[in-house]
N, C-alpha and C positions, 0 to 999 in steps of 0.2 A: 323267549324262544332262545336264549343263550344256550349254545350247544352243551355246555357243561351241566345244565340242569335236566337234560333229556334222559329218560329211561332207556334201557336196552330195548323195551318194546317198540320205541319209535324207530329204532334202527331196523327192526323186522319189518316195519310198515314200508319203509323205503325199498327194502329188498323185495318184498312181496309185490310192491307196485310194479317194479321192473320186470320181475318174473311174469307177473300176470299179463303185462303188455306183450311180452315176448310170446307167451303161450297163445294169446289171441291171434297174433299175426302168423304164427306158425300153422295154425289150423284154418286160417282164412285163405281160400283159394284165389279170391280176386281182390287184390289191393292196388291202390293207386300210388304211383311212384313220386308224386308231387304233393307236398302240403305247404299252405301259405300261412304264415304265423305273424300276427301283428303285435307290436310291443309299444310301450308308452314312453318313447324318447327317441333321440337320434342315434345314428350309428357313425360317430365322427372319427373312431379310432379302433384298432384291433387291440390296443393296450388298455385293458380295463383297470390297471393299477395306477394310471395317471389320474390326475384331478378330473379332467375332462371325461375320461373313459369310465371312471367309477361312477360318475354322476349321470352317465348316459344309459341307454338300453344295451350297451355292448355286453355286459354280463349275461343278460337274457339270451343274447345271440350266440355267444361264443363258449358257453361252458362245456360244449362237446366238441370244440375244435382246439381248444387249449386246455388239456386235461392236467391233472397233478396227482399228488398222493391221496387226495380225497375230493369229494364233492358234497354239496348241501342237498340233503334229502327233502322230502315233503313237509317236515316239521322244522326245517332249517338246521337239523342236526348234521354233523359230519358223518359221511359214509366212507370207509376206506375204499380206495380204488385200486384193487389188486392187480388190475391190468397194468397200471402205471408202475407200481412198485410197493415197497413196504418200509415201515419205520420201526426201529428197535430203540427202546430206552436202555442206555448203557451207563447212565449216571443220574443221580437225583440231586446231589448236593456237591457241585452244581449240576444243573440239568444238562445232560449230554445225550443227543439222539444220533443214531445212524440211519441215513436215508439210502436205500438200495433201490436204484432204478432198474426195471425189467430189462433183461438182456435183449429182448426183442423190440424194445422201444425205439422207434425211429420216426423222424419227421416226415411229412409227405414229400419233401424234397430229397429224401433218402439219407439225410444227415442224422447220425445217432443222437438221441436225447442223452445228455451227460450232465454230470454234476456242475458243469460251467453255467447251466441254466439256473441253478439254485444260487450260485455265487452272484450272478447278475441281479436276480430277484432281491437278494439281501442288500447288495450294493445300492440299488436304486430306492429301496424302501427303509433302509436303516437310519437315514439321516446322517450317516457317517461322512458322506461325500456331498459337496455342494453341487447344485445345478439340476438334480433330478426333480422333476415336477410330479412326484408320487403323491398319491392321495392320502395314504397313511402310513405311519411308522409302526403301528401297533404290533407288538411281538418281535418284529425285526430289529428294532432298536435295542432290544435286550439280548441279542445274539453277540457274543464277544468275538467269535471268529468261526470260519468254515474251513475245515480241511478238505481240499479237493485237488486231486492230480488232474490237470487239464485233459479232457477226453475220457475220464474214467466214469464208471456207472455208480460210484459210491461216494458219499460225502458224510463227514462227521461234523455235526453242528453243535457247537458248545456255547451255553448261555453265561452271562455274567453270574458271579456268586449272588445268591439270594434272589435271583430272577427267575424262579421256577414258574414259568408262565403256565397257568391253568389251562388256558385254551390254545395250547401249542399245536394242536391238531388243525387249527385254523391256518397254519402257515403252509406254504408251498402246495396249496390246493389248486383246484381248477381255476384258470384264468390268472393265476398269480405269477406265472413264469413265462417270460418271453424268450424266443429262440436266440441265445447269445451268439451263435455263429453268424447270424445275419449282421449283427454289429460288427463282429470280428472281421468278416469279409469286407464289409462297407468301409471299415477304418484301417484295414490292413494290419491288424494287431490281435493278440489274444486277450480277450476281456479278463479272464481269470488271472493271467500273469500280471496284468495291469493293476487289478484290484489288490494283488498280493505284493505290489511294489517291485516286481521283477523286471519292469520296463522303465525304471527310473522313478523319480519322485511322483507319488500318486497325484499331487496337486497339479502336476503338468499334464498328465494324460486323461484323468477322470472327467474334467469338464467336456472333452471331446466325446467321451462315451455318453455322458449325461445328455448332451445336445442331441446326439443320434437316438438315444433311448426316447427322448421327448418327441421326436419328429418322424422317426422311421416308419412308423405303423399308422400314420394318418390314412383314413379311408375316404377315397372319392373315386369318381369314375375314371380318373386318370391314374390310379394307384397301380404301381408295379407289383402285381400279385406274387411274383417270385420271392418278394420280401415277407410274404405272409404264410409260411408253411404251418401245417397243422400237426398237433400231436394227439389228435383224437379221431373218432370215427367219421367226423365231417371235415371238409376243407373248403376254403372260399373258392367259388368258381368265377364269380364275377360280381361287380357292383353296378347296379342299374342307375339310370338317371332318376333323381329324386331320393337316392340314398339307400334303397333296398339292397340287401346282400343276399346272393344265391349261394347256399351251401350244397355241396354234392358229397356223396360217399367217398371217403379217403381210401383208395385202393391199397395203401401201405399200412392201414390200421391193422394191428396185430390181435385185437379182441374180437368180440362178437360183432359181426357186420351190422350196420344200421338196418332197421326194418324199411325205412322209407328212403330212397336213394336221393331225393332232392328236397330241401326245405328253403323257401324264400322267406327272409325275415324283413318285414315292413315296418319302418318307423312310423310312429303315430302321426297321423294328419288329420285333416277335417273330414275325411271320407270314410272313417271306420264303420259308422252305422250303415252307410251306403253300401260298403263292401260286404257287410254281413247280410244285408237284405238281398243282395245280388248273389249270395252264396259263393263268393270268390275268395273268401279267407275261412279257413277251417279252425284256427285257434287264435283267440284274442286274449291278451294278458296285460291289463291296464289297470291304473288306479280307478277305483269306483267313482263314477260321476264325471270322470275326465272327458269322456266322449259324449256327454249329455245323456239323455234317456236311451240307453242302449236296449232296444227291444229284442228279446230273444225270440227267433222264429221257431216254428213248431218242430223243425228238424235239428234244432240246436239245444244245448243245455247250458245253464249258467250258474255260477256259485260265487258268493262273496265270502271273503275271509280276511281277518286282520293280518297286517304285515309287521315286521319289526321296525319299520321306519316311522318317524314321527314328523308329521307335516308341521312346518315352522316358519317363522319369519327369521331370516338370517341377516343381521344388520351389517352394513359395510363398515370397514375399519377407518374409512375417511369420508369426507363430505359432511352433510348436515346432521348425520347421526353418529359421528365420531365421538361425541361426549355422552357420558352416561345419562344426564338429565333428558336429553333429546330422545334417547332410546326408551327410557321409562315413560316419557310422555306418550310416545306411540303405543307403547304396551298398555298404558292405562286407558287409552280410548278405544283399544281394540276389543270388540265384543266377542271374546273367546267362548263364552257360553252359548251365544247365538250361532256362531260359526260351527261349533261342534254339534249343536242340535240339528242345524240344517244338513249337516253331513250324516246325521243318523247315528252318531257315535259319541261316546263319552269324551269330555275334555280331558287333557292329559297335562300333568305338570312335569313330566319326565324329560331330562336332558341326558343324564348319564346312564340311566337304566332303561333300555328299550325292550327288555324281555317281557313277553306276555306271561307273567307268572304272579299269581295272587299274593305270594309271599312278599313281593317287592313293589307291588303297584303303589302302595301308600308311602313307600320310603321318601319320596321326594315331595309329598304333600305337606310341606312345612307351612307354618302360619304366614310367612312372608309372601306366600303365593296367593293368599286369599284376596288381597286388594286388586289383583290383576285378573280375577276370575270374570268380572263384569265390567262393561265399559263405564268409565267415570270421566266424562269430558271436562268436568270442572277441575278435577284433580290434575288432568293432563295439562289444562291451560295454566294452572297455578304453578306446575313444575317448570313450565317454559317462561314463567314470569310474564305472561300475557303476550309474548312475542309470536308472530305468526311463523309457521314452519311449512315448507313444501317437501314432500317426500315421494320419490318414485319407487313404486313397488313393481317388480318384474317377476315373470314366471315363464316357462316354456309353453307356448300356446300353439294351436288353440287348446284350451282346457276349461271346460264349462264350470267344473267344481271350483278351480282356482279363481276364475273370473268372478264368481259369486262371493268368494272370500274377500277379494279386493274390493268389491262393491260394498260389502258390509262395513269394511274398515273405513272406507271413504265417507260413507253416510254418518257413521259413528263419530268419526274424528273431526268432522267439519265444525261442530260447535265448539271445539277446543281450539279452533284457529289453525288446525293442521289440514292442509290440502294434499290429498292423495292423488297421484297421477299413475294410471296404470300403463305398464310397458310389457307387452306381450308379443312374442314371435318365437319362431323355432330356433333362433340364435341365442336366446336368453338362457343363461346358465352361470356356473361359477366364474367364468372369465368376464362376463358382463359386469358382475359385482366387483371383480378385481380391477377392471378398467375404469370403474366409475360411471358406467353407463346407467346403472340403477343404484338406489340407496338401500334397498331391501330385496333379498332374494326369497320368494315364496316357493319352498321346495321341501323335500323330505331329507332324511339323514344324509349329511355330507353334500347337500345341494342336489340330490338325486331327483330325477323326474319320477322314478319308480320307488321301490321300497328303500334302497340305499343301504339296508342292514347287512352286516356280515354274518348274521345269525348268533353272534355273541355280544351281549351288552358290554362286556369288558373291552372288546375291540371297538365297538361303536362309540364308546365314551371318548376315544381319542380324537373325535372331531372338535373337542375343545382343549386339546393338549397343545401347549406352546410349540409353534413351529410346524405343526402337522399341516400337510398340504390342504386337506378338507376342512381345516379350521379357517373357514372363509371369513369369519368376522375378525381374524387376527387377534383373537383373545389371548391374553397372557395373565395368569395368576398362579403364583407358586403354590398356594394351598390346594388349588384345584389340580394342578399338575401332580402334586403328592397323592392326592385322593385317587386320581385315575391310575397312577402307577401302582398304588396299593391294591385297587380292585382287580388289576391284571394278575396278581399272584395270591388272591384271597380266594379260598374255597369255603370258608366258614360263613353260612348264610347270616348269622347274627352280626358278624363284623361288616359284611357287605351292607346290611341295612343301616348300621351306624355310620359308615362312610358316606352312603348316599344321602342320609339325613343331614350330615355335616355339610355336604356340598350345597344343599338347597339354599340357605340364607345367602350365601356368597353369590351364587349364580343369579338369584332374584334381585340382588342389589346391583350387580354389574351389568345384567341384562345383555349378554352377547347375542342371545337369540331368544325367541319367544315361542315355546311350544304351544301347538293348537290341538291337535288330535292325532290319533294313530291312523296312518294311511291305510285305508281298506283297499283290498284288491278284488277285482272281478276277472274271473276266468270263464270265458265263453268258448265253447267248442262244438263242432258238428257232432251229432249222435253217431256218425259213421266213423269218428276218429277215436281211436282206443289208446289207452296208456298215458293220457295226459293228466297231470296232477299239479295242483297249486303248490306254491312255495313262497313262504314269507320273507325270504331274503332277496337281495339284489339279483340273484341268478333266476328268480322267477320260475315259470313253468318250463323254461328251457333246460332245466337240470337234467331231464332224461329224454331229450327230443330224439335220440336215436332209437328209442323203444316206441315211438309213436307209429300207429298204423292207421291208414284210411281205407275203408272199404269202398268198392264202387257202389 
């Protein structure tokens, strides 16, 4: 599903979907102003580019409250958002791009959207400055500098020589830019001037900005919503007890008005099936099997489709699995074939290539992977030298599918002397792995509860890049870093296959993660709800929620 592999036809699908939804709503005389939307994760923050935010359901919720120069359509491809602005290529060697923000573009608090927001996004995600808990540096670390006059609507983005990022359209898209003026007001300084070194040494001021960026947009019932302005057709109206977020139409949005005035986004809980049966939720967008047997009522429709995310075991960088033999032992006794079969999908060996593309599916199916296809408790026990091992596998729960995965691993690994303890709660995620509360995180790409995919394999591969925020296993290998860097600037399919095949033996030897299967998605919606379309990326069905319409 990498955006660069998609044909022009896919773009037309996205546009046609949006136009179709608008047409239906326009000719419907009786529509409902409220839609309830259930997603498969929590909503802990407005900042979806932080480690916690990227792994949560926030991208599913906020793709139409924090807009950008593009968004991800129904096939995961980038669709240019002309409401927000335009991009012009002014140089190829090195790559130089001009970003023009629409003159009418303004936040819901009346503050203009400016190039300062691009500067903050780059500063936070480039790895250039310490302290930012950003999920990924992909693409942003290749930007040499941004020319931005504070308060202006135009920015020139210059990349380092030889770093012509193929998927550069993935940058500065929906949910990637936070309102820099909020931090400027909070800290009493201009963020852009600080980044450019005009306020003194950057090492003196940037830690303050990083700390504010990490914490200013945490969502809870007591959050000061004045710090959460919108740049899209919806804005946050309130946060309910239990973590649901109420979105309402943004009256300062300069584009087409949203069809439905109010959408409540509900984090996944144990009551999804009950809510569907009671017809109190119109759209459900979750990992297949996560809510158990989700029966589709007669007046609902349901579809399953593959995502770009790989469900996997992510091993902690410290604790009992800090050493390679321990990680390999757990991998050897994990019944990957059984787990995939029970999920009703093929087992995958992909770590760097998440794209659903036949030309690349086999690239990482190297001989070294074969010994980990089926459980071998004897080999696992031998790898440990007969020593016992206790491992805590955690996941965000409740999740019926992941509970079954842990159960299968526990049963299979017991003969190897490996005791598996299940840790499941709605608080389990990347931070739990970092804090040593668990030894393994069972999640999708980047530690996500949902798809986790950016829509680009080259971008997703950075979850194993040294120093990346969502490199939760703390993995470092110079050869793999070089391969990931090369994939980002490679457009030749043959060269991509070569690079992926080269990565396989290294990753199976080091075992920073263990891929299981491609996460499948279930999209369930009321038959009276129009315009809802699945999406294989982390933004899910929420990519076009402003076009949803519910008939009475």
